[in-house]
Each structure stands twice: as C-alpha cells, then as structure tokens.
C-alpha positions as CSV (number, residue, x, y, z in Angstrom):
1,M,14.9,13.6,-12.3
2,S,13.8,15.1,-9.2
3,S,13.7,12.8,-6.1
4,T,11.2,14.8,-4.1
5,F,7.4,15.1,-4.7
6,T,4.5,16.3,-2.5
7,K,1.3,14.4,-3.3
8,K,-1.8,16.5,-3.8
9,P,-4.0,17.0,-0.6
10,I,-6.8,14.5,-0.2
11,P,-10.2,16.1,-0.9
12,T,-12.3,16.6,2.3
13,D,-15.7,16.6,0.6
14,V,-15.4,13.0,-0.7
15,D,-19.1,12.3,-0.7
16,N,-19.5,14.3,-3.9
17,V,-16.7,12.7,-5.8
18,P,-18.1,10.3,-8.4
19,L,-17.0,6.6,-8.5
20,D,-15.0,5.4,-11.4
21,V,-14.8,1.7,-10.3
22,E,-17.2,-0.3,-8.2
23,L,-17.0,-4.0,-7.3
24,R,-20.1,-5.4,-5.7
25,Q,-19.8,-8.8,-4.0
26,V,-17.5,-10.0,-6.5
27,F,-16.3,-13.7,-6.6
28,K,-13.8,-15.5,-8.8
29,I,-13.6,-19.3,-8.6
30,F,-11.0,-21.4,-10.5
31,D,-11.4,-25.2,-10.6
32,G,-13.3,-25.1,-7.3
33,E,-10.8,-22.7,-5.7
34,T,-11.9,-19.2,-4.6
35,A,-9.4,-16.6,-5.7
36,V,-11.6,-13.6,-4.9
37,C,-14.2,-14.0,-2.2
38,G,-17.0,-11.3,-2.0
39,V,-14.9,-8.2,-2.7
40,N,-16.5,-4.8,-2.4
41,L,-14.6,-1.8,-3.6
42,N,-15.6,1.9,-4.3
43,I,-12.7,3.7,-6.1
44,R,-13.3,7.4,-6.7
45,K,-12.6,9.4,-9.7
46,G,-9.0,10.8,-9.7
47,E,-7.5,8.8,-6.7
48,F,-4.5,6.6,-6.6
49,F,-5.8,3.4,-5.2
50,S,-3.6,0.5,-4.5
51,I,-4.4,-3.3,-3.8
52,L,-1.8,-4.6,-1.5
53,G,-1.1,-8.2,-0.3
54,P,1.1,-11.2,-0.4
55,S,1.5,-13.5,-3.3
56,G,-1.6,-15.6,-3.8
57,C,-4.1,-13.3,-2.0
58,G,-6.1,-12.5,-5.1
59,K,-4.9,-9.0,-5.8
60,T,-3.8,-9.6,-9.5
61,T,-7.0,-11.5,-10.2
62,T,-9.0,-8.5,-8.9
63,L,-7.2,-6.2,-11.3
64,R,-7.8,-8.7,-14.1
65,L,-11.4,-8.7,-13.3
66,I,-11.5,-4.9,-13.6
67,A,-9.5,-5.1,-16.9
68,G,-11.8,-7.6,-18.3
69,F,-9.1,-10.4,-18.8
70,E,-11.2,-12.5,-16.3
71,S,-15.0,-12.7,-15.9
72,P,-16.6,-12.7,-12.4
73,S,-18.1,-16.0,-11.1
74,A,-20.6,-13.9,-9.2
75,G,-21.1,-10.1,-8.4
76,D,-21.0,-7.0,-10.5
77,I,-18.2,-4.8,-11.8
78,L,-19.0,-1.2,-12.8
79,I,-16.9,1.4,-14.5
80,Q,-18.1,4.9,-14.5
81,K,-21.6,3.6,-13.4
82,K,-21.8,1.0,-16.3
83,N,-21.9,-2.7,-15.6
84,V,-19.0,-4.2,-17.6
85,N,-19.5,-7.9,-16.7
86,D,-20.1,-8.8,-20.3
87,V,-17.9,-6.1,-21.9
88,P,-14.6,-7.2,-23.5
89,P,-11.3,-5.7,-22.4
90,Y,-10.9,-3.6,-25.5
91,R,-14.2,-1.9,-25.1
92,R,-13.7,-0.9,-21.5
93,P,-12.4,2.7,-20.7
94,V,-9.3,1.2,-19.1
95,N,-5.7,0.4,-20.0
96,T,-3.3,-1.9,-18.2
97,V,0.6,-1.5,-17.7
98,F,2.1,-4.7,-16.9
99,Q,5.3,-5.5,-15.0
100,S,6.8,-7.0,-18.1
101,Y,6.1,-3.8,-20.2
102,A,4.8,-6.1,-23.1
103,L,6.5,-3.8,-25.7
104,F,6.9,-5.0,-29.3
105,N,10.7,-5.5,-29.8
106,H,10.5,-5.1,-33.6
107,L,8.8,-1.7,-33.3
108,T,10.2,1.7,-32.4
109,V,9.2,3.7,-29.5
110,V,6.7,5.8,-31.7
111,E,5.5,2.7,-33.4
112,N,4.8,1.0,-30.0
113,V,2.9,3.9,-28.7
114,A,0.9,4.4,-31.8
115,F,0.0,0.7,-32.2
116,G,-3.4,0.9,-30.5
117,L,-4.4,4.0,-32.3
118,K,-3.7,2.5,-35.7
119,I,-5.8,-0.5,-34.8
120,K,-8.5,1.9,-34.2
121,K,-7.8,3.5,-37.7
122,L,-7.5,7.0,-36.4
123,P,-6.4,9.7,-38.8
124,K,-2.6,9.8,-39.2
125,T,-2.5,13.4,-38.2
126,E,-4.4,12.6,-34.9
127,V,-2.2,9.5,-34.3
128,R,0.9,11.6,-34.6
129,E,-0.4,14.4,-32.3
130,R,-1.5,12.0,-29.5
131,V,1.7,10.0,-29.7
132,Q,3.8,13.1,-29.4
133,E,1.7,14.3,-26.5
134,A,2.1,11.0,-24.7
135,L,5.8,10.8,-25.1
136,V,6.2,14.4,-23.7
137,R,4.0,13.4,-20.7
138,V,6.6,10.6,-19.8
139,Q,9.7,12.6,-20.9
140,M,10.6,10.2,-23.7
141,E,10.0,12.5,-26.8
142,G,13.9,12.2,-27.4
143,Y,13.8,8.4,-27.8
144,A,11.0,8.2,-30.3
145,N,13.1,6.3,-33.0
146,R,14.8,3.9,-30.6
147,F,13.8,0.2,-30.2
148,P,12.9,-1.3,-26.8
149,S,16.3,-3.2,-26.6
150,Q,18.1,0.2,-26.8
151,L,16.3,1.5,-23.7
152,S,16.8,1.0,-19.9
153,G,14.2,-0.7,-17.7
154,G,12.8,2.7,-16.6
155,Q,12.7,4.0,-20.1
156,Q,10.8,0.9,-21.2
157,Q,8.3,1.4,-18.3
158,R,7.8,5.0,-19.6
159,V,7.0,3.8,-23.0
160,A,4.6,1.3,-21.6
161,L,2.9,4.1,-19.7
162,A,2.8,6.3,-22.8
163,R,1.2,3.5,-24.8
164,A,-1.5,3.2,-22.2
165,L,-2.0,7.0,-21.9
166,V,-2.3,7.6,-25.6
167,N,-5.7,5.9,-25.6
168,K,-7.1,8.4,-23.0
169,P,-8.5,5.8,-20.5
170,A,-10.7,6.8,-17.7
171,V,-8.7,4.3,-15.5
172,M,-5.2,3.2,-15.5
173,L,-4.5,-0.3,-14.2
174,L,-1.0,-0.9,-13.0
175,D,0.0,-4.5,-12.4
176,E,3.3,-4.5,-10.3
177,P,4.5,-1.9,-12.7
178,L,7.9,-1.3,-10.9
179,G,8.6,-4.8,-9.9
180,A,11.3,-5.4,-12.6
181,L,13.4,-2.4,-11.7
182,D,16.4,-2.2,-9.3
183,L,15.8,-0.4,-6.1
184,K,17.1,3.1,-6.9
185,L,15.3,3.2,-10.3
186,R,12.1,1.9,-8.7
187,K,12.2,4.8,-6.1
188,E,12.7,7.3,-8.9
189,M,9.8,5.9,-10.9
190,Q,7.5,6.0,-7.8
191,V,8.1,9.7,-7.7
192,E,7.5,9.9,-11.5
193,L,4.2,7.8,-11.3
194,S,2.9,10.0,-8.5
195,R,3.7,13.2,-10.5
196,L,2.1,11.7,-13.6
197,H,-1.0,10.8,-11.6
198,Q,-1.3,14.4,-10.3
199,D,-0.8,16.0,-13.6
200,L,-3.3,13.8,-15.5
201,G,-6.0,13.6,-12.9
202,L,-6.8,10.1,-13.9
203,T,-7.8,7.3,-11.7
204,F,-4.9,4.9,-11.0
205,V,-5.4,1.4,-9.6
206,M,-2.2,-0.4,-8.7
207,V,-1.6,-4.0,-7.6
208,T,1.7,-4.5,-5.6
209,H,3.2,-6.6,-2.9
210,D,5.6,-3.8,-1.8
211,Q,4.3,-2.1,1.3
212,E,6.6,0.9,1.0
213,E,5.5,1.4,-2.6
214,A,1.8,1.4,-1.6
215,L,2.3,3.6,1.5
216,S,4.3,6.3,-0.4
217,M,2.1,6.5,-3.5
218,S,-1.4,5.9,-2.7
219,D,-4.5,7.8,-1.5
220,R,-6.0,4.7,-0.2
221,I,-4.9,1.1,0.2
222,A,-7.0,-2.1,0.2
223,V,-5.1,-4.9,2.0
224,M,-6.0,-8.5,0.8
225,S,-5.5,-11.8,2.4
226,H,-6.9,-15.2,1.0
227,G,-9.1,-13.5,-1.5
228,K,-10.8,-11.2,1.0
229,I,-10.2,-7.4,1.7
230,E,-9.0,-7.1,5.3
231,Q,-9.0,-3.4,5.5
232,I,-9.4,-0.2,3.3
233,G,-7.9,3.0,4.4
234,S,-5.4,5.8,3.9
235,P,-1.7,4.9,4.2
236,H,-1.7,6.5,7.7
237,E,-4.7,4.3,8.8
238,I,-3.3,1.2,7.4
239,Y,0.1,1.7,9.2
240,D,-0.9,3.4,12.5
241,R,-4.3,1.8,13.0
242,P,-4.3,-1.8,11.4
243,A,-7.5,-3.6,11.8
244,T,-6.0,-7.0,12.3
245,P,-2.9,-8.7,13.6
246,F,-2.2,-9.9,10.0
247,I,-2.2,-6.3,8.7
248,A,-0.1,-5.0,11.6
249,D,2.5,-7.7,10.8
250,F,2.3,-7.5,7.1
251,I,2.5,-3.6,6.9
252,G,6.0,-2.6,7.9
253,D,7.8,-4.0,10.9
254,T,6.2,-4.5,14.3
255,N,6.6,-6.4,17.5
256,L,3.6,-8.6,18.5
257,F,2.8,-9.9,22.0
258,E,-0.1,-12.4,22.6
259,G,-2.0,-11.8,25.8
260,Y,-5.3,-11.1,27.4
261,V,-7.2,-8.0,28.8
262,N,-6.8,-8.1,32.5
263,N,-9.0,-5.0,33.0
264,T,-10.2,-1.9,31.3
265,E,-10.3,1.7,32.8
266,E,-11.8,4.7,31.4
267,A,-9.0,5.4,28.9
268,R,-6.7,2.5,29.2
269,Q,-6.5,-1.2,29.1
270,N,-4.1,-3.4,31.1
271,I,-3.0,-6.5,29.2
272,V,-1.0,-9.3,30.5
273,T,1.1,-11.3,27.9
274,S,1.6,-15.1,27.8
275,K,5.1,-14.6,29.4
276,G,3.8,-12.2,32.1
277,L,4.5,-8.8,30.6
278,K,2.1,-6.2,31.8
279,I,1.4,-3.7,29.0
280,V,-0.8,-0.6,29.2
281,V,-2.6,0.4,26.1
282,D,-4.5,3.7,25.4
283,L,-8.0,3.1,24.0
284,P,-8.3,4.4,20.4
285,E,-10.5,7.4,21.1
286,Y,-7.9,8.7,23.6
287,R,-5.1,8.6,21.3
288,P,-3.9,12.2,20.2
289,N,-4.0,12.9,16.6
290,V,-5.0,9.5,15.5
291,M,-8.1,8.7,13.4
292,V,-9.8,5.4,14.2
293,A,-9.6,3.0,11.5
294,N,-12.8,2.0,9.7
295,T,-12.8,-0.7,7.1
296,H,-15.7,0.9,5.3
297,S,-14.1,4.3,5.1
298,N,-13.2,6.0,1.9
299,Y,-10.5,8.7,1.9
300,G,-10.3,8.7,5.7
301,A,-12.2,7.4,8.7
302,K,-14.3,9.7,10.8
303,K,-13.5,10.1,14.4
304,Q,-15.8,7.6,16.2
305,R,-15.7,5.1,19.0
306,S,-14.3,1.7,17.9
307,E,-14.9,-1.7,19.2
308,I,-13.0,-2.1,22.4
309,P,-10.7,-5.2,22.4
310,S,-11.6,-7.9,25.0
311,G,-10.4,-11.4,26.1
312,E,-7.4,-12.7,24.1
313,V,-5.6,-9.9,22.2
314,V,-2.5,-9.3,20.3
315,V,-0.5,-6.1,21.2
316,S,1.4,-4.4,18.3
317,I,4.2,-2.0,18.8
318,R,6.2,-0.6,16.0
319,P,10.1,-0.7,16.4
320,E,10.5,3.1,15.9
321,K,8.1,3.8,18.8
322,I,10.3,2.2,21.3
323,K,13.2,3.9,23.2
324,V,16.3,2.1,24.4
325,T,18.3,3.5,27.2
326,L,21.2,2.5,29.6
327,D,19.5,4.3,32.5
328,P,15.8,3.5,33.7
329,P,13.4,6.2,32.5
330,T,11.4,8.3,34.9
331,H,8.0,6.8,34.1
332,L,7.1,3.3,34.8
333,V,4.5,2.5,32.2
334,N,5.7,0.0,29.5
335,C,9.2,-0.1,30.8
336,Y,11.2,-3.4,30.7
337,E,14.7,-4.5,31.5
338,G,16.6,-6.6,29.1
339,Q,20.0,-7.2,27.4
340,L,21.2,-6.0,23.9
341,E,21.5,-9.3,21.9
342,H,22.2,-8.0,18.3
343,T,22.7,-4.7,16.3
344,M,22.1,-4.0,12.7
345,F,23.4,-0.9,11.1
346,L,20.8,0.4,8.5
347,G,22.4,3.7,7.5
348,T,19.9,6.4,8.7
349,H,18.8,4.0,11.5
350,V,20.0,1.4,13.8
351,L,18.1,-1.8,14.6
352,Y,18.7,-3.2,18.1
353,V,17.4,-6.6,19.1
354,V,16.9,-6.7,22.8
355,R,16.1,-9.9,24.8
356,L,13.8,-8.9,27.7
357,N,14.1,-10.5,31.1
358,S,10.8,-12.3,30.3
359,G,12.6,-14.0,27.3
360,D,10.8,-12.0,24.7
361,L,12.8,-10.7,21.7
362,L,12.1,-7.0,21.0
363,R,13.2,-5.1,17.8
364,V,13.9,-1.4,18.4
365,K,14.7,1.0,15.6
366,Q,16.4,4.3,16.5
367,P,17.9,7.1,14.4
368,N,21.6,6.9,13.8
369,T,22.5,9.7,16.0
370,S,23.5,8.1,19.3
371,A,26.4,6.3,20.4
372,S,26.6,2.5,19.7
373,I,25.7,0.0,22.5
374,N,27.8,-3.0,23.0
375,H,26.4,-6.5,22.8
376,G,25.4,-7.9,26.1
377,T,24.9,-4.6,27.6
378,P,22.0,-4.4,30.2
379,V,19.4,-1.9,28.7
380,Y,15.9,-0.5,29.4
381,V,13.1,-0.3,26.7
382,H,10.0,1.7,27.1
383,W,7.1,3.2,25.0
384,L,4.1,5.2,25.5
385,A,0.7,3.7,26.1
386,A,-0.5,5.7,23.1
387,D,2.1,4.1,20.9
388,C,0.9,0.5,21.1
389,L,-2.3,-1.0,19.9
390,A,-4.3,-4.0,21.1
391,L,-6.0,-6.1,18.4
392,N,-8.7,-8.8,18.7
393,T,-7.4,-12.2,17.5
C-alpha cells in the first residue's frame, strides 16, 4: 500500500455546494442528562467532516442521531434537505461503519458484503455485480471466500467499508473506524480512507478522539466539549487559530500561560503572566498567512477582524514554534532565560523541557538535527510575537 496521499483541494466556491447533512438546534437528553446541547451543523456534499472531542463529549451520540439509532429530544436533522427525525435507520440514505466492524463470523466476505442487498431482495445478478464492485474498491476481491476470522484487522475494516459502500449511501458515517488497529496499520488505513473518499466523492462523517487522525484526514473539523460544539474549521484553523483555551490544549501539544492584557498597541498586545513574564502577542489581523478563525465558517474563514482579547487571557504557544539556544538571540521579544531540565528523544524530533527563571516549565520541540544539550545547561528560549496566541478565558 502507498504511504503517501495528497488530499483533493478544498473548493473555493463553497456557497454553491449543496448540504448533505444539517443539524438545527439538536438536543439529546438521557435520564435528565444533556448529552447533546443545541448542536448546529452544516455538512456539505462530498466533504470529509470529522467530529472530534474527548470521551463523553457527545460526539458518538451526535453520529447516532444522524444515523437514526437515537431520536433527538429537540431540534431537526435533515439529510439531503429531507427532515429525517421520524425516519428509521434503514430508510435513511446513510450507512455506518463501526469500530468493532460488526461482521458476521459465520459468513464469508462475499456473504457479509451481500447481506444488506439480499435483505432488499435485489436480483442475484445485481447483487453479484455490486458486491464485486465494492470489493474491488477496497482492494479485497482476492479474499471473497474467506471468513472474518481468517482476516487481519485492516482487512476486516475493508470488508466493513465494502458492506457499507455496496448500498450506495449518500453519507458514510464512521464511528471511531480505526480505533481497533495498531499504530502502523491505523496510519496506512488513514491513507486508504482518504483515497477512498476522494475516489467516491461521497460525504464522510467521522467521529474520533484522535487529533492527528482528524487533522490529517478532514476537510473540516467540529470540536465538541460537554455536548456543545466549541469550534468548526479547517484543520489549519483548528490547530493554528483555536477559539478557546480548551481547543488549544486538546488539539496537539501547547504551552499555556495565564495572565492579563497590560496594554494594546496598534498591532500587538503586551501581556503579563501570573509569574511576571512579559509576552508580546501579534493581533490576529496582523499575522502573516494566517486566516482568522470563525466558529461559523464552513470550509475556511474569511479574513476579518476578530474580537481583540482583553482582561484575563491565556497565551498559547506551540512547542515547535519555540527555539532553544545556548547563546542569547539578537532580538529581545519573547526571550527568556532558563535551564534544561529534561530531554525526550522522539525520533525525528527532540522534546526539551526547560524550567524558566520564573519557575514556569516550557516544552520545546525541535528537529533532530542539532547537537544534544546536557541536563542542567543554562539556555535561552524565544519565539516570534506572530507565533503565540492570546485567548479569552
């Protein structure tokens, strides 16, 4: 299998792309507990949309509402402009692929894939043709007569995909589809899922708690917390322009500093942390090549002035944006002295943990190209004002 893949470019004229899935102020309440709280989603035809969040945030319940396995306590769910609140799962133009695959162990691959078509009592010739086509799509035509127990985890996942594809759904729902696979196989299947999505042109809606998985595969991501959507945006927006401290901390790795805005100039803010660090932050509209995040955006946010943080804030700085040196840098903005406290070798990168003179611990991630630094060595850390972000608490 190929390990490289280039995703299709995101369309620029998104206003004319029809919607395949719409959730309008959807609530789901279980025994007095609100699992989904006023969710609004517009998922466009043909996009790969991921719902990302920690365990218990409501993402799987949201997917089950779209699939029809749960009914909304309030709000409306539309699939291809049709309200499906009262439509049972088997009458909705969707198919779900589960983490557990849910294959019938007593049936062969062909019989598993053909099962739904036979229930519909389609002609045998059509069943045979559609099953063959689906198996070719997922590169499993050579395993047609094997049983699930004779297949690897990745092969079983392909059969589950074929079984969903054979019904020709308008929307594919993926519930933690790669969660049961080991790391190497999971990465291979990420490539294959992305390729399959592009080849088919179907709308994919995936639920996952794996940030890397969502960032690498999705056109857009909705980040959920406590039953609500905190932000919707492209992977770049979610990672580079998180809307809240929760998203900054949940997506990838970051360093967070609590503080307050001391003063705001035309293009920058001066922030003082609780331990006395003075941090300079560029305002969003002055950041080069960065789109301002917009929680109501679809494929990408338009360049616009965002709300300027004020009062108490949290400053986020990604470890890979920070430089660590033995000599003081020539510029004085966001430059601090400290001592190397810990080193972690990560293969392609090295993670340094630096204790600043203020007492703060800072994680710094640098490519594995420079000479190693001994523990206890005095160092300088520094970053650009455009590379950190102030967020309202």
